[in-house]
C-alpha positions, 0 to 999 in steps of 0.5 A: 500499500502507498504511504499516502493512501494509508494516510488518507484512510487513517485520516478519515477514520481519525476524523470519523472518530473525532466526530463521533466523540465530539457528538458524544461530548456535545450531548453530555455537555448539552444534558447540564445546563448552566448559565449563558455565559459559562455555556458560551465558555464551555462551548468554546472550550469544546471547539477549541479542544476538538480543534486541537485534537482534529489538527494534532492527530491529522499531523500525527497520522501523515507524519507517522505514514511518511516516516513509515515510508522513508524507513521502509524505502531506505531499508530497501534501498540499502539491501538493493545497494549491498546486494549490487555491491557498487564497487565501481565507485570509490569508497567514501572519504568520511566513512571508507564505505563502498555503499554508495549511491549515484546522484541523479539530481541537485539543487546547484546542478540540475540533472546535468551537473551530478552527471558531469561530475560523477556526484555520489552519495554515501548511503551510511554517512551521507556525504557526497563526492566525486565517485571516480576519484573519491575527492570533494566536489566544492571546486568543480560545483563552485566553477560550474555555478560561477560559469553558469552565473557568468553566463547569465549575467552576460545574457542579461547584458546583451539583452539590455544593450539589445533592447536599447 
């Protein structure tokens, strides 16, 4: 079952349970008459309590389902990587593990940058590095970003010059 389907079913069950409990609380409270101000205060308190339970419960359900999904996915990924024995990459410079995975997308390079620099990520410690040399990709990433920014600046200047 997909993690989000589990969260949807659990959310529906939580809302139905909370609606049932709220109806019971409202019935119980309405059976004991109070003055006007006290009744308003009690209704406000019940409303705040129900809102807090509903919101907190839904957040807990979705967070729990997502964490369950990530734990299950990481277990499968770790087993798959260990079974494949990804020995064609250099060991991690931080922890010397050979359990590394190729990175396909990053914020700094999109799809092209990681492919150009053979960017990999260690499955043990999370360090990223060049999978061919085992060294950091910090300098190539800085050059890559610098060239990209320079090209954008040149293109903007050329467009401004052409527009005037």
